[in-house]
C-alpha positions, 0 to 999 in steps of 0.5 A: 564801157566793157566788152562783156557782150562781145560775140553776142547777137541781140535783138531789140524791138521798138528800136527806132527811137526813145527807150528802144534806141537807147537799149540798142545802142547800149548793147552795141557799146557792150560789144553785141551785134544788134538787130534793131527791129521796128515798124518804122526804119531804125536807120538812125539807131543803126547809124549811131551804133556804127558811128561808135564802131559797133555793128547793127542792122535795121529790120522793118517788121510788124511783130504783131504778125507771127508769120512776119516774126518767124520770117524775121528770125530766119533773116537775122540768123542768116545775116547776124547769127543766132540771137542770144539776147532778146529784148522785147521793148515795143509797146503802146499805152493809150489812155482810155477810160474803162467806160470808153474802152472798146474791144478793138482798143483792148485787142490792139494793146494786147497785140503789141504789148503781149502777143508780139512778145510771145511771137518773138520768144517763140521764134528765138528761144529754140536757138538759145536752147540749142546753144545752151545760153540766152537772155530774155528781157521784157519791158513791163511797167511799174504801173503793174504795182500801181493803179492809174486811171485810164490805163486798165488795158495797158496795166492788164497787158503789162501784168501779162508781160510779167506772167510771160516772163516768169513762165519763160524763166521757169521752163528755160532756166535749165537750158542756161536761159534767163528771163527778166522784166524791167518795170520803168516809170514814165521816161522822158522820150518822144513817146511821152512828149504829150505828158506835161512837164508838171507830171514828170516833176510830180513823179520825181517828187514822189520818188526816192530819187528826185529826178525824172527817168531817162532811157539810159537808166533802163539801158544800164539795167539791161546791160547787166541783165544781158550779161554773164554777171546776171546769170543767177537772176531770173523770173524777176521784175526789176523796178527801175523807177527811182523808188516810186513804187517803194515810196507809194 
């Protein structure tokens, strides 16, 4: 593993398990000090990073509350330093038909999937601007290019993520800051344990690459986007889905 992120501070939301844990661990392997943020303690993620010789700290925060995020920014800056790499991974994807969708369902999905990304970006971009360097990577979904029954609110929220990413890229590129989105398919994690194995197999067969996605697929893409190697890439949505969108 390279040390291309040595000296950088990275923040990963939803870092307690699954995709977020893998993203946090990969950034640490690349040399970054990692702030592992989640609504539940990310102690296991931090322990795994430290066991491999990396540096990390767990921060218990409700990122759907702006005041909490602003306080988080102050705490992380004082303990780890200015955040250079912001990874907005936290998200929810309840399946509800449009007919049964309530206003509360809609708001909850947007609060976690969109509002939280706005709050973190708003809190951490000023320091990146001052430092003249930064990376924002938002986790979207390949569903923005598909139509999946029962996920209208989820898809709408992820389309908003793509728009937010492009907006940040447009306004902050002049300050040495890039912003990109990663759009995965269904990934084998504890959060997708309720998805039948037959569903994963069907997706794999529809893809160009005939296997299911694992968190490490996204982690490798993130490590690249967070590095200097991707300094001229911004405003993009990268489909990390084995070619599913292309195949359809």
